C-alpha positions in Angstrom: -27.5 16.0 41.2 -28.8 19.1 40.6 -27.6 22.1 38.2 -26.7 23.7 40.9 -24.4 21.6 42.9 -21.4 21.7 40.1 -20.3 24.6 38.2 -20.3 24.1 34.3 -18.1 24.5 31.9 -19.1 27.7 30.1 -17.0 30.6 30.3 -18.0 33.2 33.2 -19.9 36.3 31.8 -19.8 39.3 34.0 -22.9 41.4 34.6 -23.8 44.3 36.9 -26.6 46.2 38.0 -27.6 49.3 40.3 -30.1 47.9 42.7 -28.9 47.6 46.5 -30.2 49.0 50.0 -27.2 49.0 52.8 -27.8 48.5 56.6 -25.0 49.6 58.3 -25.9 48.2 62.2 -25.7 44.9 60.8 -22.9 45.7 57.6 -25.8 44.5 55.4 -26.3 45.0 51.8 -29.1 43.5 49.9 -29.3 43.9 46.3 -30.5 42.6 43.3 -27.9 40.3 42.0 -29.4 40.6 37.9 -32.9 41.4 37.1 -35.3 39.2 35.2 -37.3 40.5 32.1 -34.9 43.4 31.5 -32.7 43.6 28.1 -29.6 45.4 28.6 -27.0 45.5 25.4 -23.5 43.2 25.9 -20.6 41.8 24.0 -19.0 39.5 26.1 -19.1 36.7 25.7 -20.7 36.7 22.4 -18.2 38.9 20.7 -20.8 41.3 19.1 -23.2 43.6 20.6 -26.4 41.2 21.9 -29.8 42.1 23.5 -29.6 39.8 26.7 -32.2 38.9 29.6 -32.7 36.6 32.3 -35.9 34.5 32.6 -37.2 34.4 35.7 -36.4 30.7 37.7 -32.7 31.1 35.8 -31.6 30.7 39.1 -33.8 28.1 40.8 -32.4 25.9 43.4 -29.3 28.3 44.5 -30.2 28.6 48.0 -28.4 25.4 48.4 -25.4 27.6 47.8 -25.5 30.5 50.0 -22.8 29.6 52.1 -20.2 29.0 49.0 -20.8 32.5 47.4 -18.3 35.1 48.2 -18.5 38.8 47.5 -15.5 40.7 46.5 -14.5 44.1 44.6 -14.6 44.6 40.8 -14.4 41.0 40.5 -10.5 40.8 41.9 -11.0 37.1 43.9 -7.8 38.4 46.1 -10.0 41.5 47.1 -12.9 39.5 49.2 -15.0 42.0 51.6 -17.8 39.5 52.3 -20.3 36.5 51.7 -23.8 36.4 50.6 -26.3 35.1 53.8 -29.5 34.9 51.9 -31.0 34.4 48.6 -34.0 35.2 46.8 -34.3 34.1 43.2 -38.4 33.7 43.5 -38.7 37.5 43.9 -40.0 39.4 41.0 -37.4 42.1 40.4 -34.7 39.3 39.8 -32.6 37.0 42.1 -31.7 38.8 45.3 -29.0 38.7 47.9 -28.4 39.7 51.3 -24.8 40.3 51.9 -22.8 40.7 54.8 -19.4 42.9 54.8 -16.6 42.1 56.7 -15.3 45.0 59.6 -12.2 45.7 57.6 -10.9 48.9 56.0 -11.9 48.0 52.5 -15.4 46.5 54.0 -15.9 49.9 55.5 -15.0 51.9 52.0 -17.9 49.5 50.5 -20.5 50.3 52.6 -20.0 53.8 52.0 -19.5 53.9 48.8 -22.7 51.6 48.5 -24.4 54.2 50.6 -23.6 57.2 48.1 -24.5 54.9 45.1 -21.0 55.4 43.9 -20.8 51.1 43.8 -23.4 48.6 41.8 -23.9 45.5 42.0 -22.1 42.7 39.7 -22.5 39.3 39.2 -20.3 36.7 37.6 -22.4 33.9 35.9 -22.1 30.6 33.9 -24.8 29.4 31.7 -25.9 25.7 32.6 -26.4 23.3 29.8 -29.3 24.4 27.5 -29.6 27.6 29.8 -29.7 30.1 26.8 -32.5 30.5 24.2 -31.2 32.5 21.1 -33.7 34.1 18.9 -33.7 33.3 14.7 -31.8 36.3 14.0 -29.1 35.5 17.0 -29.3 38.9 18.3 -31.2 38.5 21.3 -30.5 35.7 24.1 -32.2 34.7 26.8 -30.7 33.1 30.1 -32.9 31.0 31.4 -30.4 28.6 33.9 -27.2 30.3 35.5 -24.6 29.1 37.7 -23.5 32.3 40.1 -19.9 32.4 40.5 -19.5 35.4 42.7 -20.7 38.9 43.6 -19.0 41.8 43.2 -19.4 45.4 44.0 -18.1 47.7 41.3 -18.8 51.3 39.8 -19.6 50.1 36.0 -23.5 49.0 35.5 -24.7 46.9 32.7 -28.4 46.6 33.9 -28.6 50.5 33.5 -32.3 50.5 34.0 -32.5 49.3 37.6 -33.0 51.8 40.4 -31.5 51.8 43.9 -33.6 50.2 46.6 -33.7 52.9 49.9 -31.5 52.7 52.4 -32.6 51.1 55.2 -31.8 51.2 58.9 -29.1 53.8 58.8 -27.4 55.2 61.8 -27.4 59.1 61.4 -24.4 60.5 63.2 -24.7 63.9 65.1 -22.9 66.6 62.7 -19.3 67.4 63.7 -18.5 70.4 63.6 -15.8 71.7 60.8 -12.0 71.3 61.7 -10.5 74.7 62.6 -6.6 74.0 63.1 -5.6 77.6 63.6 -7.9 78.3 66.4 -7.2 75.0 67.8 -3.5 75.7 68.0 -4.0 79.2 69.6 -6.0 77.6 72.2 -3.5 75.1 73.1 -0.7 77.2 73.1 -2.3 79.7 75.5 -3.7 76.5 77.3 0.5 76.0 77.6 1.5 79.7 78.6 -1.4 79.3 81.4 0.4 76.0 83.1 3.8 77.5 82.5 2.8 80.6 84.3 1.1 78.9 87.4 4.0 76.5 87.7 6.3 79.5 88.1 
């Protein structure tokens, strides 16, 4: 049995990163779930500020669980917005995921906010056995084996140094004229008056 077959009993840790691209026609978001070799300062679940980084290979074997990893908003499992369709743990920038976002009002909102750069990718992970390497001073930890519980879209990043991926295949909508309610109302009243005059 692989480490990735069963969830570990360690506490869940939440980590966010602002790196993704949006594909509207396919309703997909490609994102870096967690970057490799990037330090960030966190306190959860350590109880004090610690420099944390993720080692390349920390998500080895995760491809077998692609269909079981859901996507939600703000780590609220009751607000599911989609699912993972692909995971790429061997990419140099980190664990990369492709998400399919459901055609729901919350899914539509998520695609728009992600495209505008208002949401970040966030991961709920748990360290596997022997999956944490501490420095002697216990002020730095390197995560070497991780279990991915779910992916969330949230406005609060943990990894501030990540960059947004380019938006790909976005459908550009034609310009819509500004609303002119008074002009439209007057035109409607004039049409009604003309029809009244014709019917007399």
